[in-house]
N, C-alpha and C positions, 0 to 999 in steps of 0.2 A: 368400396364394393368390388372394384376391379381386382384389387389385390386378393380379396377373399375368394373371388371366383377362380383366380389363377391357382391358389393353393388347393382349392377343392378339386379342380381338374387334375392337378398333379397327383393328389392323393388317390383319386379314382384311377388314374393311369397306372400308378404304382401297384395298387391292389389287384388290378386285372392282369397287366402284362407280366408282373413279377412271378405270377403263378404259371405263366404259359411259355414265355420265351426261354429256351434253354440252348446253350452252345452245343454245336457238334464238335467234339474235341478233336484236336489235331491227330490223335492216334487213329481216328476213323477217316481221315482225309489224306489221300495219297496225292502229293503235289507232283504234277507231270509237265508243267510248262517250262519254257526256255528262259524265263526271267528268274524265277525263284529256285527252281531245281538246281541249277549250277551254283547258286549262292549257298544252298543247303549243303551241297557237296563240298564247297570250299570251307564251310564251317566245320564239317566233319574231318576233312583231310588236312586242313591248315590251321584254322583258328583255334580249335580245341587243343591240338598238340602244342600250339604256342601258349595257351593258358596253362596247360599241364607243366610245360617246361618252366614257365615263370613262377608257378605256384610251388613246385617242389624242388627245383634246382636253382633258379636264379634268385629267388627270394625265400625267406624263412617260414612261409606260411604253413606248409606241412610239417616242417621241423618243429614248430611250436607244439603241435599235437604229440609228436614223438617225445619232446622234453617232458610233457606232463606224465606220460606213461613210464618214462625212464626214472622218474623221481631223482633226477640228478642235481636238483637245486639251481639249475640254470634259469636265467631270467628270460622273459618274453622278448622277442625281437620283432621289430616292425611297428606298425600302427595298431592301436587297440581294437580296430574293427576289421583287421585282416582276415579273421575267421570267415567273414561273410563272403569273401572272394572265393574261398574253397567251396563253399556251398553253392554259389552261383555257377561255378564251373561244373560242379556235379549235376546241377539241374540241366545245364546245356548238354552235358554228356548224355543224360537220360533221354532228352528229346532226340538227340542225334542217333542214339542207339535204336530208337523206334523207326526212324526213316532210313538209317544206314547201319544195320547191324555189324558189329565189329567185336570179335571175341577178345582181342587184346585190350581194346578200350574198356570193355566191360570188366576185365580182370583188373585194370588200373583203378577203375571206380571202386570195385570191391576192396582193393588194397587200401584206398583212402578211407573207405567206410569203416574198415577194421580199426584204423588208427583213430578215427573220430570216436567210435564207440569205446575204445579203450581209455580215452581221455575223459569220458563222462564220469562225474562224481557219483558216489553211492546214492545221494539224495536227488539225482537227476540233473544237477547243475552242470552246464557245459559252456565254458568260455576260457580260452587259453590265456588271455591277458590277465585275468584276475587269479586264475588257478596258479599261474607261475609267479605273479607279482604280489600275491597276498590275498588269499581267498576270504580273509576276514573283512576285506573292504568291498566285497561284492555287493551289488544292489545299493550302492551309496551315492552314485553320481548318474543322474538320468541322461547325461550326454555321452556316456561311455559306450553306447550302442550295444549293450548286452542283449536287449530284447530285439534290436534290429538284426543282430547276428542270428538270434534264435529264429526269427521269422524266415530268414533265407535258408536255414536248416530245414524248417518245416516244408518250405516249397520244394527243396531238393528231394526230401524224403518222399513226398507225395508223388513227384514226377518219376523218381526211380522205382517206386513201388508200382506205379501204373504201367511203366515200361517193362519191367523185369518180373514183377510179382514177388520180388524179394522184400522181406520185412525188416531186415536188421536196422537200416537207417530209419525206417518208420517207427520202430520200437524206441530208438534213441530219441526221436522227435516227440513222441507221446510222453515219454518219461520226463523230458525237459519241460514240456507244456504243463504236465501235472505239477512239477516243481514250481513253476511260475504261478499257476493257479493257487496253490497252497500258500505261496509267499505273499500274494497280493490280493486276489479277488476274494478268497474265502475270509481273510481277516479284514478286508476292505482297507488295506494299507495303501494310501494314496500314492500314485506314481504316474508321471507324465513321460511317455516315451520321447526322448530327445529326437530320435530319427524314426519316424513312423515306417512301418513295414510289417510288424507283427500282426496287425489287425487283419489285413487281407490274407496273410499266411495262415492264421488260425482258422479262417473260414475254409480254406482249402483242406486243412487238417480235419475239420469237422465233417466235410463232405466225404473225405476218404475213410474216416473211421465211424461216421454216424454217431459220434459222441457229442451231444449238445453242449457239454461243458465247455468245449473249445469255442463254440459260437458265443456262448454267454461271456467267456473271457474276452473275446474280440469286442463285444459290445461294451464291456466294462472298461477296456482301454479307451474306447472312443469317448465314453462319458467322463473320463478323468480330465479331459481338456477344458480349459476356459474357466477354471475355478481358483486359480492362483496356487495350485499345488506344486508347480515347478519353480516358483520364485525362490531365490536364495541358493539354489542348487545348480540348475541347468543354466542360469543366465549370468553366472559370474563373468564369463568371457564373451557374452553376446550382447547385442543391443537391447532387445526387448522380447517379450513373449511371442510377438507376431512372427518371429523367425521360424518357429516350428508350429505355427497355427494354433497357439495356445491362448490367444487373447479372449476368445469367446468359446462357449460350448459349441460343439460341432453343429448341432441343430440350429444354432443362432447365427452361424457364419453366413455372410453374404458377399464378401470380397476376398480376393486372393491376396495372400501376404507371404512374405518370407521366402524360405528356401524352396526352390521349385520341385526338386525330387521328393522331398519330404511331403509336400502338399499333394503330389500326384499319388503317392502311396497311401496317404491318409484318405483321400476321397475315393480311391478304388476300394479300400477297406470299408468305408462308410456305405458305398453302393452295395457291396456284397452283404453287409450286415442288414442294411435296409431292405434288400430283397428277401433275405432269409427270414427276417422278423416281420416283414410287411410294415415297416416303419416309415410312414410318409414324412415324418419330420426330417429324416436324413435326406430324403429326395428333394424336399422343398429347398433345403439349404444348398444342396449340390447344384440344382438348376440355376440358382442365383450366382453361385461361385463360378460355375461353368461359363455363364454369360460374361462375367467379369473377365475371365481368362481369355475367352475366344474373341469377344467383341473389342477388347481394349488392351490386351497384353500378350497377344500371340503374333509371332512373325508369320510371314507368308509361307514359310517352309513348314509350318506347324511346330516350330521350335518355341520354347518358352524359357523365361528366366534371362532377362537382359543384362544383369549385372554380375560381374565376377566377385564383387565385394561380399555379397551375401549369397552368391550362387542362385540368385532368384529374382524376385520381382521388386520393382521400384514404384514409380508413379505411372498412372494410366498413360498409354501412348508413348512412353519412354522406350523406344525401340531402336537403338543405334545399330548400325550394320557392321562396320569393321570391328567394333568393340563388343559385339553381341557375345554373350556367354553361351546360351543355348546348349546346355549340357546334353550329351547323348542320352544319359539316363533319364533326363526329364522328358525327352521325346518318347522314349520307351514307356515311361509312365503315362504319357498322354494316350498311347495305344491302349494300355490297360484300362485307364479310367473311362475313355470313350466307349470301349467295348461294353463295360458294365452299364453305362448310361443308355446305350442302345437297347440292351436286353431289358432294362427296366421300363423303357418308354415305347419301344418299337419305332422310334423316330430315326430316320436315315441321316439326319444332320450330324449325328455323333459319328457315324461311319465316315461321312465326308471329312471330318476333322481327323479321325483315326487314319484314314488313307493318306491324307496330307502329311501327317507326322511320320507315318511308316515309310513312304516312298522318298521323303525329302529329309526332314530333320533327324530321323533315327538312322536311316540307311547311310547317310553321309558319314556317320561315325565309324564305318568299316571300309577299309581300302578294298579295291577290286582284287588284290592279291590275298586278302584275308589275314595279313600279318602286320598291318599298321592301323592305327586308330586315331580318331579325334576324341578328345574329352569335351571341348567346346566346339561349336560349329558356327563360325562367323558367316555373315552374309556378304562380306567384302574383305579383300586383303590387298595390302601393298607389297606382299611378298614375304611377310614375316611368319606366316603360318605353314606348318608342315605336320604330317601325320607322324605319330610316335610309335616306337616298338612296344612301350609299356608305360605305366604311370606308377608313382608312389602310392597314390590312391587309385586302385585299379578296378573300380566298380564298372566302368564302361565296357571294357572288352568282353567280359563274361555276360554282361547285360544284353549287349547287342547280339551276342552269340545265341543266348537262349531265346531271344525274340525271333530271329531268323529261322532257327531250328524248329520253332513251334508255330510258324506263321499259319499253318493249317487251322489253328484255333479260331481264326478271325474271318473265315470264309463264309460259313453258314450258321444260321440259327434255326430253331424249329419250335413249334408248339405240338400239341397232340395230333393236330390234323393239318397243319400248315407249314410251309417252308419259306425261308428267306435266303436270298443270295446277296451277301453283303460286299464281298470282294470278287473281282474278276481275275481269278487265278486258275490256270489249267489244272484240273484235279479230278479225282474220282472219290465218291463216298457212297455209303449205303446208310440210309436213315430209317429208323423204325418209327412209323406213325401208328396211330390207333387202328387205322383200317388196313395196315400192312406195310411191308418194307418197300422203300423207293430207292432206286439207284440214280444218282446224278453224276453226270460227267460234263465237265467244262473243257472246251477247247478254245484257246485264244492266244493271240500274240500280244496281249495287253502287257504293259502300258504303251507299247509302240503302235499298236493298232487297236481300233475301237470295236472290232467285230468279235462277238462272244457267242459261241454255239453251246447250248446247254441241252444235253440229251436226257430226257426224263423217262425212266423205265420202272414203273411200279410192277410188283410181282403179278398183280392183276389190275385191270383197269379200275381207276378210282378217281373221284373228284378231289382235287387238291388245289387250294388257293396258293399260287406261287408268287412270292413278292420279289421283284427284281429291283434293286436299287438303281435309281436314275440319279447319278451324281449331281450335286449342286452346280458344278462347273459346266455340266451339259444343259443346265437350265438358266444360264446367265447369272448365276450367283457365285462369285469368286470364293467367298467364305461366309459363314453365318455372321450376321451383324453387318455394319457398314464400314469397317476399318479399311477393307480392300474392295475394289470393284473393277469390273471389266470396262474398258473405255469404249467398247462397241457392243452392240447387241447382236447375238447370234440368232439368225433366223431359222437355221436348221435345227430340228429336234431329233432326239433319239427315236429310232424306229424299232419295232418288234415284229417278227414274223414267226409263225408256227408252221412247221413243215413247208416253208417257202412262201406261205400266204400271209400278207400283211394283216395285222390286227390292230384295232383301236384299243387304247388303254387310258385309264385315268391314274393320275399320280396321287397317292395317299400317304402322307407322312414321308414323302421322298421315295416311295416305292410304286412301281407299276405292278398292279395286282392282276394276275391272269388266273381267273377261277374257272376251271374247266375239268372235264373228265379226261385224264391223261391215260394213254395206253403205251405199252412198251415201245421204246424207240422214237417217241415223239421228240422233235428237235425245235427248241425255241432259240431264235437268233436275235440278239440285240446288237444294233449298230449305233455306237455312240459317236457324236461329232467330234473329230480330233483336230479342228482348226487351231492354229496358233492364236492365242489370246494375249492381249496387252492388258496388264493389270496396273492400276493406279492406287495410291493410298490417300486417305482423307488428309486434309491439311494439318490436323493435329499431330500426325506423325511427321515431324518437321524434317527429319533426315531424308525423307522420300519425296519432298516437294520438287516439282519439275523433273521427276524421274518416272520411269515405267519399268515393270518387270515382265518377263515372258513366261507363259505357261502353255503347255500342250497336254491335254488329258490331265492326269493327276500330277504331272511332273513340272516342277519349277526349274527354269533354265538360268544359266549364268554365262557370262563371257569370261574366258580364261586366257592367260598369257600365251599358252602353248599354241593356240589356234589363231592368234591375232597379232602376229609380228612382235610378240614379246611384251605387249602393252595393251591395257584395256581402259585405263582411266582417262584416256583421251578420246574415247568414242562417244558420239552423240547418236541417239536413235530418235529422229523426228517421228511424230505420231503416225504419219501416213506410210511409214516404212512397211514394205511387203516382205514376208518371211516364207521361205520354202523349207519344208520338212523333208529330210533325206536320211535314209538308213545307211550308216557306214559300219559295215561289219568288221572293218579293220581298225576301228578306233575304240579304245577303252572297252574292250571285250564286246563291242557291238552296241552302238547307241544310235538313236535318231538325233541328228543335229538340225539346228535351225540356221539357215543361211540368208543373209541379206546384204544390201549395199547401203552404207551409211556414211555420213561425214566423219572424218577423223581429224582431230585438231593437232596441229604441230606447232611447237614453240620454237621461236628463233634461238640461235645460239646465244645471243646476249640476253635472252629472256624478256625482251621489250615488246615483242609483237607475236601474233599467232596467225597461222593460215589454216585453212581447212581444205581437204580434198576427199573425194569419195573413194572408199575402199570396200572390198568384200569383207564381211565379218562372219564368224561362226559362233553359235551358242551351243552349249552342251548341257545335259541334265546336271543339276546342282550336285546330286549325290556322287557324281563321278569326278568332281574336281580334285585337285591336289594328289593325283596319282602319277604326275609327270614332273615332280619337283616343285620348288618354290617359285612363286610368281604372282602377278596381279590377278584379281578375280573380282567381278561385280555381278550382283543380282539386279540391283536397282540402277538402271542406266540413265544418264542425263538425257533430257529431251531438248535442252537449250545449252548453248555454250557458257552461259552465265553460271550454270551448275557445276562446271568443271573447275578443278583446282590442279593446275599443272606445276610440276617442278622442273627447273632448268637442268 
């Protein structure tokens, strides 16, 4: 009976909130704060030019489109999914043009779009790998990412149309989508996408064109999974159908399996389709899979996918630190998926996870300079890890670029009459409600400071329930589930004031709901407790036994060689250690550091004995490590000397 009740509640939640909660798109949100604004500028001025250089000069990605148009008989160069990197870069360009208009950059995008359009076949097909290597073989191998590339084209086309109003790439996208629909859905030719992505992209295309055919096609792709249609084709070189979440129909899935990025894109698409069709079956499945991910298979950084072997999941609680895979794209996917889950349910726990992945697991993939990248994001290093200029499989640079450029997408959601503040990012927006337009302005130094001022200015005074997320970490919950927990209980709670006067509030689904008649210029102030918290892991995560991690606000911290005499694996942090948070504007573009005095273990020259002495140590935000060369790094720090392994 308990299970039936849960399903009923989920279905009811889906049917009510899916109709009401809508995102406030990034194009309506001007980011003004000192944390994200400089990063968006770096994306515009440094990262996107790097992507352009690598895409059209250093590698043959654009050249492949030119070869198709030239009819020269030349073969495809590079990897079969390289087209997708062109599209992701275009999407990042589209977002950046909205926040940082640039005539030359827009001209470059138009130049690429002309080449893409010229390479499209008369029947709408578009994929340089098969067009150059034998178009007669197209749609014959489900693992060759044809539909994955198409999905990224759809996303780029919608983003570029929304930014510029230009329809050329959107017309290419709809023509390709029509080709896919005629090839598969209309004749019901079974097909399992080897690398999911097209599902969520088709929903974006549906919303941009209002053509329900694309929503139906997205649902059709979801329904193909779990019936054995992929056997004998996709799995020749892989272990089993679980690798791309094809073991069970999507509505029947309850556990996470396989490749992490593919899973995130699949479940994001399922959430989108479930919301659009009001399909509670998708929601019930995703709630169970989400719990399996977050409660048993997620790192403290919000990273997922522990194994490099399958770029994904293994056994529950198998979460190694130094050998963690944690692909940047998987953390980007966690942001996408948790955003959709929040919109479906109105529950802030999904934004808690989104925020964790955004500030830690995803942001770590981009260097402070904007021109170096991590593909995988380990939680410890002996000095073997360093950021790279580029990758053969180059999905991550453009992926983190498009996320940072569009971070405004994740700050606010709304219904007809209510507003939700999900992320604390200095910003301005105007939101249309049923009873009139409301302007919101956030001013904050978050994540370094916990004070957030939100100015509410309706055109005319009106009653608006304003939902302010109170993060789980501010309510003594490290993460949803019991995998991680704070070793102490914080007695201080978040406070809320309106025009300087304290107000009482109740927390509902993770939000403080302030329902009042707002007048122009009212200021709501949230003060979140920013004490340094010590995090422990349950014993099932064996690599973290007798270790703790440090967290302040949404940020996970680490010890890095550059701040600690060149070595961190000899540091012990006893439980009673006191930490002092200090802003250092001269370090790593300005970060809050954590400073303490702890025992440091020293090995004798002959390796036969050890001594300990107290020394000052410094911890930095995890996202900022590996910007000063190779060296040791630890998130999970030993609390006992027995947990240390020293080398002479």
